[in-house]
TORVO-783300 format. One line per 8 residues: number of its first residue (from 1); their letters; for each residue z, x, y negated of N, C-alpha, C. Coordinates in nm, 2 decimals, always signed. Atoms other than C-alpha are relative to their C-alpha. Example, Ala and Ser with C-alpha at 12.3 -4.5 7.8 and 13.67 -1.06 7.14 Angstrom:
BEGIN
1 = AS = +0.00 +0.09 +0.12 +0.78 +1.23 +0.45 +0.00 +0.09 -0.12 | +0.00 -0.09 +0.11 +0.71 +1.37 +0.11 +0.08 -0.08 -0.11 $
//
This chain:
BEGIN
1 = XXXXXXXX = +0.02 +0.09 +0.14 +0.00 +0.00 -0.02 -0.01 +0.07 -0.11 | +0.02 -0.09 +0.10 -0.11 +0.16 -0.33 +0.13 -0.05 -0.09 | -0.09 -0.02 +0.11 +0.14 +0.18 -0.64 -0.03 -0.15 -0.05 | +0.03 +0.14 +0.10 -0.06 -0.13 -0.82 +0.04 -0.08 +0.08 | -0.02 +0.11 -0.07 -0.05 -0.34 -0.52 +0.17 -0.03 +0.03 | -0.14 +0.02 -0.01 +0.34 -0.28 -0.47 +0.05 -0.05 -0.14 | -0.03 +0.05 +0.12 +0.39 -0.34 -0.84 -0.03 -0.16 -0.01 | +0.06 +0.12 +0.01 +0.20 -0.66 -0.82 +0.07 -0.10 +0.10 $
9 = XXXXXXXX = -0.13 +0.06 -0.09 +0.41 -0.77 -0.50 +0.11 -0.04 -0.04 | -0.12 +0.04 +0.03 +0.70 -0.73 -0.64 +0.02 -0.09 -0.12 | +0.01 +0.11 +0.12 +0.63 -0.90 -0.98 -0.02 -0.14 +0.09 | +0.02 +0.11 -0.07 +0.50 -1.18 -0.75 +0.14 -0.06 +0.08 | -0.12 +0.04 -0.08 +0.82 -1.19 -0.55 +0.11 -0.06 -0.08 | -0.11 +0.04 +0.06 +1.04 -1.19 -0.84 -0.03 -0.11 -0.12 | +0.02 +0.10 +0.09 +0.86 -1.45 -1.05 +0.06 -0.11 +0.04 | -0.05 +0.13 -0.01 +1.06 -1.77 -1.10 -0.04 -0.11 +0.04 $
17 = XXXXXXXX = +0.06 +0.10 -0.04 +0.96 -2.07 -0.94 +0.02 -0.11 -0.09 | +0.00 +0.10 +0.08 +0.85 -2.39 -1.12 +0.12 -0.10 +0.02 | -0.14 +0.09 -0.02 +1.17 -2.63 -1.21 -0.05 -0.11 +0.12 | +0.02 +0.11 -0.15 +1.20 -2.89 -0.91 +0.04 -0.14 -0.08 | -0.04 +0.12 +0.05 +1.19 -3.24 -1.05 +0.00 -0.12 +0.11 | -0.03 +0.11 -0.10 +1.32 -3.53 -0.82 -0.08 -0.10 -0.06 | +0.10 +0.12 +0.04 +1.05 -3.84 -0.83 +0.08 -0.11 +0.12 | -0.05 +0.12 -0.09 +1.26 -4.15 -0.66 -0.12 -0.07 +0.03 $
25 = XXXXXXXX = +0.08 +0.10 -0.04 +1.04 -4.35 -0.43 +0.04 -0.14 -0.01 | -0.03 +0.16 -0.01 +0.98 -4.73 -0.40 -0.02 -0.03 +0.15 | -0.01 +0.04 -0.17 +1.02 -4.91 -0.07 -0.11 -0.11 -0.01 | +0.13 +0.11 -0.02 +0.70 -5.10 +0.04 -0.01 -0.02 +0.15 | +0.04 +0.04 -0.14 +0.60 -5.30 +0.36 -0.15 +0.03 +0.03 | +0.16 +0.02 -0.06 +0.25 -5.20 +0.50 -0.01 -0.06 +0.17 | -0.03 +0.03 -0.14 +0.22 -5.45 +0.78 +0.16 -0.04 +0.03 | -0.14 -0.02 -0.07 +0.54 -5.43 +0.99 +0.10 +0.12 -0.05 $
33 = XXXXXXXX = -0.08 -0.15 -0.01 +0.63 -5.08 +0.89 +0.06 +0.01 -0.17 | -0.04 -0.04 +0.11 +0.85 -4.98 +0.59 -0.02 +0.12 -0.04 | +0.06 -0.12 +0.06 +0.72 -4.70 +0.38 +0.07 +0.03 -0.11 | -0.02 -0.06 +0.14 +0.85 -4.47 +0.09 -0.11 +0.04 -0.06 | +0.12 -0.02 +0.06 +0.59 -4.45 -0.17 +0.01 +0.07 -0.14 | +0.02 -0.04 +0.16 +0.51 -4.27 -0.54 -0.11 +0.02 -0.03 | +0.13 -0.01 +0.05 +0.22 -4.30 -0.74 -0.02 +0.15 -0.04 | +0.04 -0.10 +0.03 +0.01 -4.00 -0.76 +0.00 +0.05 -0.14 $
41 = XXXXXXXX = +0.00 -0.01 +0.15 -0.02 -4.04 -1.12 +0.12 +0.06 -0.05 | -0.14 -0.04 +0.06 +0.35 -3.96 -1.17 +0.03 +0.15 +0.04 | +0.00 -0.13 -0.09 +0.32 -3.65 -0.92 -0.09 +0.09 -0.10 | +0.09 -0.08 +0.09 +0.04 -3.50 -1.14 +0.07 +0.01 -0.15 | -0.07 -0.03 +0.11 +0.23 -3.58 -1.45 +0.12 +0.12 +0.01 | -0.08 -0.09 -0.01 +0.50 -3.37 -1.33 -0.05 +0.14 +0.02 | +0.08 -0.14 +0.00 +0.26 -3.08 -1.25 -0.04 +0.02 -0.15 | +0.04 -0.01 +0.15 +0.13 -3.13 -1.62 +0.10 +0.04 -0.07 $
49 = XXXXXXXX = -0.11 -0.04 +0.07 +0.47 -3.06 -1.73 +0.03 +0.16 +0.04 | -0.03 -0.13 -0.04 +0.47 -2.73 -1.55 +0.12 +0.00 +0.10 | -0.11 +0.00 -0.10 +0.70 -2.85 -1.28 -0.05 -0.02 +0.14 | +0.06 +0.03 -0.14 +0.70 -2.91 -0.88 +0.07 -0.13 +0.01 | -0.07 +0.13 -0.06 +0.76 -3.29 -0.77 +0.05 -0.02 +0.11 | -0.04 +0.02 -0.13 +0.96 -3.38 -0.50 +0.04 -0.15 +0.02 | -0.04 +0.15 -0.01 +0.97 -3.73 -0.38 +0.11 +0.01 +0.09 | -0.14 +0.01 -0.05 +1.31 -3.85 -0.29 -0.01 -0.15 +0.05 $
57 = XXXXXXXX = -0.01 +0.12 -0.03 +1.32 -4.16 -0.06 +0.10 -0.09 -0.03 | -0.11 +0.06 +0.02 +1.66 -4.27 -0.09 +0.12 +0.06 +0.01 | -0.12 -0.07 +0.02 +2.02 -4.13 -0.13 +0.13 -0.09 +0.01 | -0.13 +0.03 +0.02 +2.37 -4.21 -0.05 +0.08 +0.11 -0.08 | -0.10 -0.08 +0.11 +2.66 -4.08 -0.29 +0.01 +0.13 +0.03 | -0.01 -0.17 -0.04 +2.70 -3.73 -0.08 -0.14 +0.05 -0.03 | +0.16 -0.09 +0.02 +2.31 -3.68 -0.08 -0.04 +0.00 -0.14 | +0.03 -0.02 +0.17 +2.28 -3.75 -0.47 +0.04 +0.12 -0.04 $
65 = XXXXXXXX = -0.04 -0.11 +0.04 +2.51 -3.48 -0.51 -0.06 +0.13 +0.03 | +0.06 -0.10 -0.05 +2.32 -3.23 -0.29 -0.12 +0.00 -0.08 | +0.13 +0.01 +0.07 +1.99 -3.34 -0.45 +0.01 +0.06 -0.12 | +0.00 -0.03 +0.13 +2.10 -3.29 -0.77 +0.05 +0.15 -0.02 | -0.01 -0.14 +0.02 +2.23 -2.93 -0.73 -0.11 +0.08 +0.02 | +0.14 -0.06 -0.04 +1.86 -2.85 -0.61 -0.07 -0.04 -0.14 | +0.09 +0.04 +0.10 +1.71 -3.04 -0.91 +0.02 +0.05 -0.13 | -0.02 -0.04 +0.17 +1.62 -2.92 -1.25 -0.07 -0.10 -0.10 $
73 = XXXXXXXX = +0.05 +0.11 +0.05 +1.48 -3.26 -1.36 -0.01 -0.09 +0.07 | +0.01 +0.13 -0.07 +1.45 -3.63 -1.28 -0.11 -0.06 -0.07 | +0.12 +0.10 +0.06 +1.12 -3.84 -1.34 +0.02 -0.15 +0.05 | +0.00 +0.15 -0.07 +1.19 -4.23 -1.28 -0.13 -0.05 -0.04 | +0.14 +0.06 +0.02 +0.85 -4.40 -1.22 +0.01 -0.13 -0.04 | +0.03 +0.16 +0.01 +0.71 -4.74 -1.30 -0.02 -0.05 +0.14 | +0.01 +0.05 -0.14 +0.67 -4.97 -1.01 -0.04 -0.15 -0.02 | +0.04 +0.15 +0.00 +0.52 -5.34 -0.97 +0.15 -0.08 +0.01 $
81 = XXXXXXXX = -0.13 +0.07 -0.02 +0.90 -5.42 -0.87 +0.07 +0.00 -0.14 | -0.11 +0.03 +0.14 +1.17 -5.54 -1.15 +0.14 +0.05 +0.07 | -0.17 -0.03 -0.02 +1.53 -5.43 -1.14 +0.07 -0.14 +0.01 | -0.04 +0.14 -0.04 +1.71 -5.72 -0.97 +0.11 -0.02 -0.11 | -0.09 +0.03 +0.11 +1.89 -5.92 -1.25 +0.14 -0.01 +0.03 | -0.13 +0.03 -0.04 +2.21 -5.93 -1.05 +0.08 +0.12 -0.06 | -0.06 -0.13 +0.06 +2.28 -5.57 -1.21 +0.01 -0.01 -0.14 | -0.06 +0.06 +0.13 +2.31 -5.74 -1.57 +0.04 -0.14 -0.01 $
89 = XXXXXXXX = -0.06 +0.14 +0.03 +2.45 -6.07 -1.48 -0.08 -0.10 +0.01 | +0.08 +0.12 -0.01 +2.18 -6.30 -1.44 -0.08 -0.03 +0.15 | +0.08 +0.07 -0.13 +1.98 -6.52 -1.15 -0.13 +0.06 -0.01 | +0.13 -0.04 +0.01 +1.64 -6.42 -1.07 -0.08 -0.12 -0.06 | +0.08 +0.09 +0.06 +1.39 -6.60 -1.31 -0.11 -0.04 +0.07 | +0.11 +0.01 -0.06 +1.09 -6.58 -1.12 +0.00 +0.07 +0.11 | -0.02 -0.05 -0.15 +1.14 -6.53 -0.74 -0.13 +0.04 +0.06 | +0.16 -0.03 -0.04 +0.73 -6.48 -0.70 +0.01 +0.14 -0.04 $
97 = XXXXXXXX = +0.03 -0.16 +0.03 +0.78 -6.13 -0.87 +0.07 +0.11 +0.10 | -0.07 -0.11 -0.10 +0.86 -5.82 -0.65 +0.10 +0.04 -0.05 | -0.12 -0.09 +0.05 +1.21 -5.66 -0.66 +0.01 +0.11 +0.10 | -0.04 -0.11 -0.09 +1.33 -5.35 -0.48 +0.14 +0.04 -0.03 | -0.13 -0.05 +0.02 +1.69 -5.37 -0.44 +0.06 +0.15 +0.06 | -0.04 -0.13 -0.06 +1.71 -5.08 -0.21 -0.02 +0.11 -0.10 | -0.01 -0.08 +0.10 +1.59 -4.87 -0.50 +0.09 -0.01 -0.08 | -0.14 +0.02 +0.11 +1.85 -5.02 -0.75 +0.10 +0.07 +0.07 $
105 = XXXXXXXX = -0.15 -0.03 -0.05 +2.11 -4.93 -0.51 +0.02 +0.14 +0.01 | -0.03 -0.13 +0.01 +2.06 -4.56 -0.55 -0.05 +0.07 -0.11 | +0.01 -0.06 +0.12 +1.89 -4.50 -0.85 +0.10 -0.04 -0.12 | -0.07 +0.03 +0.13 +2.13 -4.67 -1.09 +0.12 +0.08 +0.01 | -0.10 -0.09 +0.00 +2.42 -4.46 -0.96 -0.06 +0.15 -0.03 | +0.07 -0.11 +0.02 +2.17 -4.16 -0.98 -0.01 +0.03 -0.14 | +0.02 -0.02 +0.13 +2.09 -4.19 -1.33 +0.13 +0.04 -0.09 | -0.12 -0.04 +0.05 +2.46 -4.19 -1.43 +0.05 +0.14 +0.01 $
113 = XXXXXXXX = -0.04 -0.15 -0.03 +2.51 -3.86 -1.26 -0.08 +0.10 -0.04 | +0.12 -0.09 +0.08 +2.20 -3.72 -1.39 +0.05 +0.04 -0.15 | -0.02 -0.02 +0.13 +2.29 -3.76 -1.73 +0.14 +0.07 -0.02 | -0.12 -0.04 +0.03 +2.65 -3.67 -1.68 +0.01 +0.18 +0.03 | +0.03 -0.16 -0.04 +2.54 -3.33 -1.53 -0.07 +0.04 -0.10 | +0.08 -0.08 +0.09 +2.30 -3.26 -1.81 -0.15 +0.02 +0.04 | +0.12 -0.02 -0.06 +1.99 -3.26 -1.61 -0.10 -0.07 -0.06 | +0.08 +0.04 +0.09 +1.68 -3.34 -1.80 -0.04 -0.14 +0.07 $
121 = XXXXXXXX = +0.06 +0.13 -0.07 +1.55 -3.72 -1.75 -0.09 -0.05 -0.08 | +0.09 +0.06 +0.07 +1.24 -3.87 -1.83 -0.04 -0.14 +0.09 | +0.03 +0.12 -0.06 +1.20 -4.24 -1.77 -0.11 -0.06 -0.02 | +0.10 +0.05 +0.03 +0.88 -4.43 -1.75 +0.00 -0.16 +0.05 | +0.00 +0.12 -0.02 +0.86 -4.82 -1.76 +0.11 -0.08 +0.11 | -0.12 +0.06 -0.11 +1.07 -4.96 -1.45 +0.11 +0.11 -0.02 | -0.10 -0.10 +0.02 +1.26 -4.61 -1.49 +0.06 -0.01 -0.13 | -0.09 +0.03 +0.13 +1.35 -4.69 -1.85 +0.09 -0.12 +0.00 $
129 = XXXXXXXX = -0.08 +0.11 -0.03 +1.46 -5.03 -1.75 +0.13 +0.02 +0.07 | -0.13 -0.06 -0.10 +1.68 -4.87 -1.48 +0.10 +0.08 -0.08 | -0.08 -0.08 +0.06 +1.83 -4.65 -1.70 +0.08 -0.09 -0.12 | -0.08 +0.09 +0.08 +1.92 -4.91 -1.96 +0.09 -0.08 +0.07 | -0.12 +0.10 -0.07 +2.09 -5.13 -1.68 +0.09 +0.11 +0.04 | -0.06 -0.10 -0.06 +2.24 -4.82 -1.54 +0.13 +0.03 -0.08 | -0.09 -0.03 +0.11 +2.43 -4.76 -1.86 +0.06 -0.13 -0.07 | -0.06 +0.13 +0.05 +2.54 -5.13 -1.91 -0.09 -0.10 -0.10 $
137 = XXXXXXXX = +0.09 +0.08 +0.07 +2.22 -5.28 -2.09 -0.04 -0.11 +0.08 | +0.06 +0.09 -0.09 +2.04 -5.58 -1.98 -0.15 -0.01 -0.05 | +0.12 +0.01 +0.01 +1.69 -5.70 -1.96 -0.07 -0.13 -0.03 | +0.09 +0.14 -0.01 +1.42 -5.98 -2.06 -0.06 -0.01 +0.12 | +0.05 -0.02 -0.14 +1.32 -6.08 -1.72 -0.16 -0.07 -0.04 | +0.12 +0.01 +0.05 +0.99 -6.23 -1.91 -0.02 -0.01 -0.13 | +0.01 +0.01 +0.14 +0.95 -6.13 -2.22 -0.10 -0.05 -0.10 | +0.12 +0.06 +0.03 +0.64 -6.30 -2.29 +0.06 -0.19 -0.06 $
145 = XXXXXXXX = -0.06 +0.16 +0.01 +0.85 -6.66 -2.28 +0.11 +0.03 -0.12 | -0.12 -0.02 +0.09 +1.11 -6.51 -2.55 -0.07 -0.03 -0.18 | +0.04 +0.05 +0.14 +1.03 -6.66 -2.92 +0.01 +0.14 -0.07 | +0.02 -0.10 +0.08 +0.91 -6.38 -3.15 -0.04 +0.13 +0.07 | +0.06 -0.13 -0.04 +0.79 -6.14 -2.91 -0.14 -0.03 +0.10 | +0.14 -0.01 -0.04 +0.44 -6.07 -2.77 +0.00 -0.02 +0.14 | +0.00 +0.00 -0.15 +0.31 -6.09 -2.42 -0.04 +0.16 +0.01 | +0.03 -0.12 -0.02 +0.32 -5.75 -2.30 -0.04 +0.06 +0.12 $
153 = XXXXXXXX = +0.06 -0.04 -0.14 +0.17 -5.77 -1.95 -0.16 +0.03 -0.02 | +0.16 -0.04 -0.01 -0.17 -5.62 -1.86 -0.10 -0.14 +0.04 | +0.08 +0.10 -0.04 -0.46 -5.85 -1.85 -0.02 -0.02 +0.15 | +0.03 -0.01 -0.17 -0.50 -5.98 -1.48 -0.15 +0.00 +0.03 | +0.14 +0.02 -0.05 -0.81 -5.94 -1.31 -0.09 +0.11 -0.03 | +0.09 -0.08 +0.05 -0.94 -5.65 -1.48 +0.03 +0.13 +0.05 | -0.04 -0.15 -0.05 -0.98 -5.28 -1.37 +0.11 +0.05 -0.05 | -0.14 -0.10 +0.03 -0.69 -5.01 -1.41 -0.05 +0.05 -0.14 $
161 = XXXXXXXX = +0.05 -0.07 +0.14 -0.91 -4.87 -1.71 +0.05 -0.10 -0.12 | -0.05 +0.10 +0.12 -0.86 -5.18 -1.92 +0.14 -0.04 +0.01 | -0.16 +0.05 +0.01 -0.51 -5.28 -1.80 +0.10 +0.12 -0.06 | -0.08 -0.11 +0.02 -0.38 -4.92 -1.87 -0.06 +0.04 -0.15 | +0.06 -0.05 +0.17 -0.61 -4.90 -2.23 +0.09 -0.06 -0.08 | -0.08 +0.00 +0.12 -0.44 -4.89 -2.55 +0.01 -0.15 -0.03 | -0.03 +0.14 +0.03 -0.28 -5.21 -2.63 +0.05 -0.05 -0.13 | -0.04 +0.05 +0.11 -0.08 -5.20 -2.93 +0.08 +0.15 -0.05 $
169 = XXXXXXXX = -0.06 -0.12 +0.05 +0.09 -4.95 -3.15 +0.15 +0.03 +0.02 | -0.15 +0.01 +0.00 +0.45 -4.84 -3.14 +0.04 +0.10 -0.10 | -0.03 -0.07 +0.12 +0.63 -4.70 -3.45 +0.13 +0.09 +0.06 | -0.12 -0.09 -0.05 +0.85 -4.40 -3.40 +0.11 +0.02 -0.11 | -0.11 +0.00 +0.07 +1.20 -4.40 -3.53 +0.05 +0.14 -0.05 | -0.02 -0.14 +0.06 +1.26 -4.10 -3.76 +0.13 +0.06 +0.02 | -0.13 -0.07 -0.01 +1.53 -3.84 -3.67 +0.04 +0.01 +0.14 | -0.04 -0.02 -0.10 +1.54 -3.86 -3.31 -0.05 +0.09 +0.10 $
177 = XXXXXXXX = +0.05 -0.09 -0.08 +1.41 -3.70 -2.99 -0.16 +0.00 +0.01 | +0.15 -0.01 -0.04 +1.05 -3.84 -2.98 -0.06 +0.06 -0.15 | +0.08 -0.01 +0.11 +0.95 -3.78 -3.36 -0.04 +0.15 -0.01 | +0.06 -0.14 +0.02 +0.94 -3.39 -3.37 -0.12 +0.04 +0.14 | +0.13 -0.02 -0.09 +0.72 -3.43 -3.04 -0.13 -0.07 +0.00 | +0.14 +0.05 +0.03 +0.46 -3.65 -3.17 -0.04 -0.05 -0.13 | +0.02 +0.04 +0.15 +0.52 -3.70 -3.52 +0.02 -0.13 -0.06 | -0.07 +0.15 +0.08 +0.64 -3.97 -3.78 -0.15 -0.09 +0.01 $
185 = XXXXXXXX = +0.08 +0.13 +0.01 +0.45 -4.30 -3.79 -0.03 -0.08 +0.12 | +0.02 +0.10 -0.13 +0.29 -4.48 -3.52 -0.15 +0.06 +0.07 | +0.10 -0.03 -0.08 +0.04 -4.43 -3.22 -0.02 -0.12 +0.09 | +0.01 +0.12 -0.08 -0.11 -4.65 -2.97 +0.04 +0.04 +0.14 | -0.05 +0.00 -0.13 +0.02 -4.71 -2.62 -0.05 -0.12 +0.11 | +0.03 +0.09 -0.09 -0.07 -4.90 -2.32 +0.12 -0.11 +0.03 | -0.10 +0.12 -0.03 +0.14 -5.22 -2.21 -0.05 -0.05 +0.13 | +0.03 +0.06 -0.16 +0.17 -5.32 -1.83 +0.14 -0.04 +0.03 $
193 = XXXXXXXX = -0.12 +0.03 -0.05 +0.52 -5.48 -1.82 +0.02 -0.15 -0.05 | -0.04 +0.12 +0.01 +0.66 -5.80 -1.81 +0.17 -0.02 -0.04 | -0.12 +0.00 +0.02 +1.03 -5.72 -1.84 +0.02 +0.14 -0.11 | -0.03 -0.10 +0.10 +1.19 -5.51 -2.12 +0.13 +0.00 -0.05 | -0.14 -0.04 +0.04 +1.52 -5.40 -2.30 +0.00 -0.13 -0.06 | -0.05 +0.12 +0.07 +1.71 -5.71 -2.42 +0.10 +0.04 -0.09 | -0.10 -0.06 +0.06 +2.03 -5.56 -2.50 +0.01 +0.14 +0.03 | -0.01 -0.15 -0.04 +2.06 -5.18 -2.54 +0.12 +0.05 +0.06 $
201 = XXXXXXXX = -0.14 -0.10 -0.03 +2.33 -4.97 -2.35 +0.06 +0.03 -0.11 | -0.08 -0.07 +0.10 +2.61 -4.84 -2.55 -0.06 +0.13 +0.01 | +0.04 -0.13 +0.00 +2.51 -4.48 -2.64 -0.13 +0.04 +0.00 | +0.13 -0.02 +0.01 +2.15 -4.51 -2.66 -0.07 -0.02 -0.11 | +0.05 +0.00 +0.14 +1.94 -4.46 -2.95 -0.17 -0.02 +0.02 | +0.14 +0.09 +0.01 +1.61 -4.67 -3.04 -0.10 +0.13 -0.02 | +0.11 -0.10 +0.02 +1.30 -4.38 -3.03 -0.13 -0.07 -0.07 | +0.12 +0.09 +0.04 +1.01 -4.64 -3.08 +0.02 -0.14 +0.02 $
209 = XXXXXXXX = +0.01 +0.12 -0.05 +0.96 -4.99 -3.12 -0.15 -0.05 -0.02 | +0.14 +0.05 +0.02 +0.63 -5.22 -3.07 +0.02 -0.09 -0.12 | +0.00 +0.07 +0.13 +0.53 -5.44 -3.39 +0.09 -0.13 +0.02 | -0.09 +0.11 -0.02 +0.72 -5.73 -3.23 +0.17 +0.02 -0.01 | -0.12 -0.03 +0.02 +1.04 -5.54 -3.28 +0.07 +0.04 +0.14 | -0.04 -0.07 -0.16 +1.07 -5.46 -2.86 +0.04 +0.14 -0.02 | -0.05 -0.15 -0.03 +1.25 -5.12 -2.78 -0.09 +0.05 +0.07 | +0.09 -0.08 -0.08 +0.97 -4.92 -2.66 +0.03 +0.13 +0.06 $
217 = XXXXXXXX = -0.07 -0.11 -0.04 +1.16 -4.60 -2.61 +0.17 +0.02 -0.06 | -0.11 -0.02 +0.06 +1.48 -4.47 -2.63 +0.06 +0.12 +0.05 | -0.07 -0.10 -0.05 +1.72 -4.17 -2.59 +0.13 -0.02 +0.05 | -0.13 +0.02 -0.01 +2.08 -4.12 -2.47 +0.06 +0.11 -0.09 | -0.01 -0.12 +0.14 +2.22 -3.98 -2.79 +0.10 +0.12 +0.03 | -0.11 -0.12 -0.05 +2.53 -3.77 -2.64 -0.03 +0.07 +0.11 | +0.01 -0.07 -0.13 +2.37 -3.66 -2.33 -0.02 +0.15 -0.02 | -0.03 -0.15 +0.01 +2.44 -3.28 -2.28 -0.16 +0.05 +0.04 $
225 = XXXXXXXX = +0.12 -0.02 -0.01 +2.06 -3.27 -2.17 -0.10 -0.08 -0.05 | +0.14 +0.07 +0.05 +1.69 -3.37 -2.26 +0.01 -0.17 +0.07 | +0.01 +0.13 -0.06 +1.68 -3.75 -2.21 -0.13 -0.08 -0.10 | +0.10 +0.08 +0.07 +1.37 -3.96 -2.30 -0.05 -0.12 +0.09 | +0.05 +0.10 -0.09 +1.27 -4.32 -2.17 -0.12 -0.07 -0.07 | +0.10 +0.06 +0.05 +0.96 -4.48 -2.26 -0.06 -0.15 +0.06 | +0.02 +0.12 -0.09 +0.86 -4.84 -2.16 -0.17 +0.00 +0.01 | +0.15 -0.01 -0.02 +0.46 -4.75 -2.17 -0.02 +0.09 +0.11 $
233 = XXXXXXXX = +0.09 -0.09 -0.10 +0.25 -4.53 -1.92 -0.02 +0.13 -0.03 | +0.07 -0.12 +0.04 +0.22 -4.19 -2.05 -0.07 +0.08 +0.10 | +0.07 -0.08 -0.10 +0.13 -4.06 -1.71 -0.14 -0.05 +0.03 | +0.15 +0.03 -0.01 -0.21 -4.26 -1.73 -0.10 +0.09 -0.09 | +0.08 -0.11 +0.08 -0.47 -4.00 -1.81 +0.09 +0.09 -0.10 | -0.09 -0.06 +0.08 -0.20 -3.80 -1.92 -0.05 +0.13 -0.08 | +0.03 -0.15 +0.05 -0.37 -3.45 -1.99 -0.12 -0.03 -0.13 | +0.10 +0.01 +0.09 -0.63 -3.66 -2.21 +0.07 -0.07 -0.12 $
241 = XXXXXXXX = -0.07 +0.07 +0.09 -0.34 -3.80 -2.42 +0.10 +0.10 -0.09 | -0.07 -0.11 +0.06 -0.20 -3.57 -2.69 +0.16 -0.02 +0.00 | -0.14 +0.04 -0.03 +0.14 -3.78 -2.71 +0.04 +0.03 +0.12 | -0.03 -0.03 -0.15 +0.16 -3.77 -2.33 +0.03 +0.15 +0.02 | -0.03 -0.14 -0.02 +0.10 -3.41 -2.31 +0.13 +0.06 -0.08 | -0.09 -0.06 +0.06 +0.36 -3.34 -2.59 +0.15 -0.02 +0.08 | -0.13 +0.08 -0.07 +0.65 -3.56 -2.41 +0.00 +0.10 +0.12 | -0.01 -0.07 -0.14 +0.56 -3.39 -2.06 +0.04 +0.14 -0.03 $
249 = XXXXXXXX = -0.03 -0.10 +0.02 +0.57 -3.07 -2.20 +0.15 +0.05 -0.04 | -0.15 +0.00 +0.07 +0.89 -3.11 -2.40 +0.09 -0.02 +0.14 | -0.10 +0.02 -0.13 +1.04 -3.24 -2.04 -0.01 +0.11 +0.09 | +0.01 -0.11 -0.09 +0.91 -2.96 -1.86 +0.06 +0.15 -0.04 | -0.04 -0.09 +0.04 +1.02 -2.71 -2.11 +0.18 +0.01 +0.03 | -0.14 +0.02 -0.04 +1.38 -2.85 -2.06 +0.06 +0.01 +0.12 | -0.03 -0.05 -0.13 +1.37 -2.84 -1.71 +0.00 +0.14 +0.04 | -0.01 -0.14 -0.02 +1.29 -2.47 -1.72 +0.14 +0.03 -0.05 $
257 = XXXXXXXX = -0.12 -0.04 +0.06 +1.57 -2.43 -1.97 +0.13 -0.03 +0.09 | -0.09 +0.01 -0.09 +1.82 -2.60 -1.73 -0.02 +0.07 +0.14 | +0.01 -0.10 -0.10 +1.70 -2.40 -1.45 +0.05 +0.13 -0.02 | -0.04 -0.12 +0.05 +1.77 -2.10 -1.62 +0.12 +0.01 -0.03 | -0.15 +0.00 +0.02 +2.11 -2.20 -1.72 +0.07 -0.01 +0.12 | -0.05 +0.01 -0.16 +2.18 -2.30 -1.36 -0.01 +0.13 +0.06 | +0.01 -0.14 -0.07 +2.07 -1.95 -1.24 +0.09 +0.09 -0.05 | -0.09 -0.10 +0.07 +2.29 -1.78 -1.49 +0.14 -0.03 +0.05 $
265 = XXXXXXXX = -0.14 +0.03 -0.04 +2.61 -1.98 -1.39 +0.01 +0.06 +0.12 | -0.02 -0.01 -0.12 +2.54 -1.92 -1.03 +0.03 +0.15 -0.02 | -0.01 -0.10 -0.01 +2.53 -1.56 -1.11 +0.13 +0.04 -0.06 | -0.14 -0.02 +0.06 +2.86 -1.58 -1.32 +0.11 -0.04 +0.10 | -0.11 +0.06 -0.10 +3.03 -1.74 -1.00 +0.04 +0.13 +0.10 | -0.02 -0.08 -0.08 +3.23 -1.51 -0.83 +0.00 +0.00 +0.15 | -0.01 +0.01 -0.14 +3.20 -1.45 -0.42 +0.12 -0.04 +0.02 | -0.12 +0.03 -0.04 +3.46 -1.62 -0.26 +0.04 +0.05 +0.16 $
//
């Protein structure tokens, strides 16, 4: 082995791995068989952030802690399913809509542990709703039926390119997490949701609103780590959207900082 090859091999071996981002899966029946699934677009978004995605099927309390010991970030995906309204004290409004109580059962406690540890958190659509509920907030189960609010659902029967196309602007709230990433003012987002934030949980800060006043993004004000939750779908064609790229880049950088801080803490911990 030449000196140049040896140096290259040593450098490669010493190079830090990409941050590891946990992506909780949804539960779906395919025929008579249960499956855990996660949309490819979310995994691609994690990679665009410069991190490595790891789909997690489910976890009990002990497993959550083991997983978070490994994690450098968590991305909560959107889903056709809704958060079960029993978690915010309501009955099911429309029983024909899909639910995923198995996902609720572990993602809600997961979110609280992620934030307590200071692990970077990025929530998208259902993930945003989960975060609000996990911290004590509530949801509109059918925002289109609420006086003063628009219909935020995707047009039925249209191809995905139309359903996920620009739907309305969001106005960025000054002074928060989002403004330094995307700038002041407003920008266009897609809109593919029937549920939305009703009562914002204590400790959450509004980062953006829709024209009808609906909360479209929030952060956890006192979280020790990065947190940003958005109601739209920034993962859709993310590489072509400057706001999506900016948010995912910030998330990835936060994951890398957390990864580095964790490695330094491990080095400072004496052997027993």
